[in-house]
Each structure stands twice: as structure tokens, then as C-alpha cells.
C-alpha positions as a Markdown table, in Angstrom:
| # | Residue | x | y | z |
|---|---|---|---|---|
| 1 | Met | -86.4 | 4.7 | -8.3 |
| 2 | Lys | -84.6 | 3.6 | -11.4 |
| 3 | Val | -81.0 | 2.4 | -11.0 |
| 4 | Lys | -79.5 | 5.3 | -13.0 |
| 5 | Lys | -81.4 | 7.9 | -11.0 |
| 6 | Phe | -80.4 | 6.2 | -7.7 |
| 7 | Leu | -76.7 | 6.2 | -8.7 |
| 8 | Lys | -76.8 | 9.9 | -9.7 |
| 9 | Ala | -78.7 | 10.8 | -6.5 |
| 10 | Tyr | -76.1 | 8.9 | -4.4 |
| 11 | Gln | -73.2 | 10.5 | -6.2 |
| 12 | Asp | -74.8 | 14.0 | -5.8 |
| 13 | Lys | -75.5 | 13.3 | -2.1 |
| 14 | Glu | -79.2 | 13.9 | -2.6 |
| 15 | Gln | -81.3 | 13.4 | 0.5 |
| 16 | Met | -83.3 | 10.2 | -0.1 |
| 17 | Ile | -86.1 | 8.5 | 1.7 |
| 18 | Trp | -87.2 | 4.9 | 2.0 |
| 19 | Asn | -90.8 | 4.3 | 1.0 |
| 20 | Asp | -91.4 | 1.5 | 3.4 |
| 21 | Pro | -94.2 | -0.8 | 2.2 |
| 22 | Asp | -95.4 | -1.2 | 5.8 |
| 23 | Pro | -94.6 | 2.2 | 7.4 |
| 24 | Ile | -94.7 | 2.8 | 11.1 |
| 25 | Lys | -96.2 | 6.0 | 12.3 |
| 26 | Gly | -93.7 | 8.4 | 13.8 |
| 27 | Val | -90.6 | 6.8 | 12.1 |
| 28 | Asp | -88.4 | 9.2 | 10.1 |
| 29 | Tyr | -87.6 | 7.3 | 6.8 |
| 30 | Thr | -85.0 | 9.8 | 5.7 |
| 31 | Ile | -81.9 | 7.7 | 4.9 |
| 32 | Ser | -78.8 | 8.4 | 7.0 |
| 33 | Ser | -76.4 | 6.1 | 5.1 |
| 34 | Ile | -76.4 | 3.6 | 2.3 |
| 35 | Ser | -74.1 | 0.5 | 1.7 |
| 36 | Phe | -74.0 | -1.3 | -1.6 |
| 37 | Asn | -71.5 | -2.8 | -4.1 |
| 38 | Ser | -71.6 | -0.4 | -7.0 |
| 39 | Asp | -70.3 | -3.0 | -9.5 |
| 40 | Leu | -73.4 | -5.2 | -8.8 |
| 41 | Val | -76.2 | -2.7 | -8.8 |
| 42 | Asn | -79.2 | -3.6 | -11.0 |
| 43 | Lys | -83.0 | -3.1 | -10.8 |
| 44 | Asp | -83.3 | -6.1 | -8.4 |
| 45 | Ser | -80.4 | -5.0 | -6.1 |
| 46 | Ile | -81.0 | -5.0 | -2.4 |
| 47 | Ile | -79.0 | -2.4 | -0.5 |
| 48 | Leu | -78.4 | -1.8 | 3.2 |
| 49 | Ile | -79.7 | 1.6 | 4.6 |
| 50 | Thr | -79.8 | 3.2 | 8.0 |
| 51 | Tyr | -82.7 | 5.6 | 8.7 |
| 52 | Asn | -84.7 | 7.1 | 11.6 |
| 53 | Asn | -81.8 | 9.2 | 12.6 |
| 54 | Ser | -79.4 | 6.2 | 12.2 |
| 55 | Gln | -81.4 | 4.2 | 14.8 |
| 56 | Ser | -82.7 | 1.6 | 12.4 |
| 57 | Glu | -81.4 | -0.3 | 9.4 |
| 58 | Ala | -83.0 | -2.4 | 6.7 |
| 59 | Glu | -82.2 | -4.2 | 3.5 |
| 60 | Val | -84.4 | -2.6 | 0.8 |
| 61 | Leu | -84.9 | -2.6 | -3.0 |
| 62 | Ile | -83.6 | 0.4 | -4.9 |
| 63 | Ser | -87.2 | 0.7 | -6.3 |
| 64 | Glu | -88.4 | 1.5 | -2.7 |
| 65 | Leu | -86.2 | 4.7 | -2.6 |
| 66 | Ser | -87.0 | 8.2 | -3.7 |
| 67 | Ile | -85.3 | 11.6 | -3.6 |
| 68 | Lys | -86.7 | 13.6 | -0.7 |
| 69 | Pro | -88.7 | 16.5 | -2.3 |
| 70 | Lys | -87.1 | 20.0 | -2.0 |
| 71 | Ala | -88.7 | 23.0 | -0.4 |
| 72 | Glu | -87.7 | 26.3 | 1.1 |
| 73 | Phe | -89.1 | 28.5 | 3.8 |
| 74 | Ile | -90.7 | 31.8 | 2.6 |
| 75 | Glu | -92.1 | 34.7 | 4.4 |
| 76 | Trp | -95.3 | 36.6 | 3.5 |
| 77 | Ser | -93.6 | 40.0 | 4.1 |
| 78 | Asn | -91.0 | 39.2 | 1.3 |
| 79 | Ile | -93.7 | 38.1 | -1.1 |
| 80 | Arg | -95.9 | 41.1 | -0.3 |
| 81 | Asp | -92.9 | 43.5 | -0.9 |
| 82 | Asp | -91.9 | 41.7 | -4.2 |
| 83 | Leu | -95.5 | 42.0 | -5.5 |
| 84 | Lys | -95.7 | 45.6 | -4.2 |
| 85 | Leu | -98.8 | 44.9 | -2.2 |
| 86 | Pro | -99.9 | 47.3 | 0.6 |
| 87 | Gln | -98.1 | 46.9 | 3.9 |
| 88 | Ser | -101.4 | 46.3 | 5.5 |
| 89 | Asp | -101.9 | 43.0 | 3.5 |
| 90 | Asn | -101.1 | 40.2 | 6.0 |
| 91 | Asn | -102.5 | 37.3 | 4.0 |
| 92 | Asp | -105.2 | 36.8 | 6.7 |
| 93 | Gly | -102.4 | 35.9 | 9.2 |
| 94 | Tyr | -100.9 | 33.2 | 7.0 |
| 95 | Ile | -97.4 | 34.6 | 7.0 |
| 96 | Phe | -95.2 | 31.5 | 7.3 |
| 97 | Gly | -94.7 | 29.8 | 3.9 |
| 98 | Leu | -93.3 | 26.5 | 2.5 |
| 99 | Ala | -92.5 | 26.7 | -1.2 |
| 100 | Tyr | -92.3 | 23.3 | -3.0 |
| 101 | Leu | -89.4 | 23.3 | -5.5 |
| 102 | Ser | -88.5 | 21.4 | -8.7 |
| 103 | Asp | -86.0 | 18.5 | -8.4 |
| 104 | Asp | -83.2 | 20.9 | -9.3 |
| 105 | Gly | -84.3 | 23.3 | -6.6 |
| 106 | Val | -84.6 | 26.2 | -9.0 |
| 107 | Asp | -88.3 | 26.6 | -9.8 |
| 108 | Thr | -91.2 | 27.1 | -7.3 |
| 109 | Leu | -94.0 | 24.6 | -8.1 |
| 110 | Asp | -96.4 | 25.6 | -5.4 |
| 111 | Cys | -96.5 | 27.0 | -1.9 |
| 112 | Val | -98.5 | 26.5 | 1.3 |
| 113 | Trp | -99.1 | 29.2 | 4.0 |
| 114 | Phe | -99.4 | 28.6 | 7.7 |
| 115 | Leu | -100.6 | 30.7 | 10.7 |
| 116 | Thr | -97.7 | 29.6 | 12.9 |
| 117 | Asn | -94.0 | 28.7 | 12.4 |
| 118 | Glu | -94.6 | 25.5 | 14.3 |
| 119 | Glu | -97.2 | 24.3 | 11.8 |
| 120 | Arg | -94.8 | 25.0 | 9.0 |
| 121 | Tyr | -92.0 | 23.0 | 10.7 |
| 122 | Ile | -94.4 | 20.1 | 11.2 |
| 123 | Ser | -95.3 | 20.1 | 7.5 |
| 124 | Ala | -91.6 | 20.6 | 6.4 |
| 125 | Lys | -90.4 | 17.4 | 8.0 |
| 126 | Asp | -91.2 | 15.5 | 4.8 |
| 127 | Phe | -89.0 | 17.8 | 2.7 |
| 128 | Asn | -85.4 | 18.6 | 2.2 |
| 129 | Val | -85.7 | 22.3 | 3.2 |
| 130 | Leu | -82.8 | 24.0 | 1.4 |
| 131 | Asn | -82.8 | 27.2 | 3.6 |
| 132 | Tyr | -83.4 | 25.4 | 6.9 |
| 133 | Val | -81.3 | 26.9 | 9.7 |
| 134 | Gly | -81.4 | 25.1 | 13.0 |
């Protein structure tokens, strides 16, 4: 991530992730907190982060961070009704959706459908789900 984008994301309280060069399976790299001296930030700056539900910390380069992609949960019944499809159309049972959103969270870029809500939740862990309730 570029310094300007990092500072804006930090200021806007965007959810960020650390792209660990040596990732460990099962670790949540969503950043819980960030510590840095804003007067000294440049492309080579090393900042202190906590991640993995605040259980781990690391000193990382700003270039190793990214904004967590945005998504929202959608339901086939709402899409079916919006498109005025027959009530009998159940999308072959794939009724739990995850819509991938633009960086500003306004536009839907794509969506994926799942047979179960559990499958959708597993897939959603890598996203900042804007309408997550839980």
C-alpha cells in the first residue's frame, strides 16, 4: 500500500489486513491496532500492528498492508423479487449470497452464491462485510 493510501485508510478507520510474506494457516491477519509516528511516515516506514484478534503483534512495512475488501450479504429471495422472477425460482438452492463491493462500498462488482449460510460465513471471513450482524 502506498503511504498516502495508508494514511487515508487509517484516518477513515478502514479495516486493513497484513499481507504476511510467510503466512501461517488459521491466523486472522485483520489488523486490530496500529502504532506509528505520523511525522515520520514514508515508503520505508516500519509500523507496529496487532492482529489475530489482538493476540499477536509485528513490525511491518506499510507496503505489506492493504484495505480489507468490502462485501455484503445478499439473499436470493430479494434478488428474485427485484428481477421479478417467478417465486418458484430458487437458484438451484444457492440462496445465500456474498456480493463483492467497490472500495467505496457503493457498487457491486460480483457475487457468489452458497447452498448454506455456514459456507457463506466461511468465505466472508476475508472481507469487511458491511451488513454483518452478529
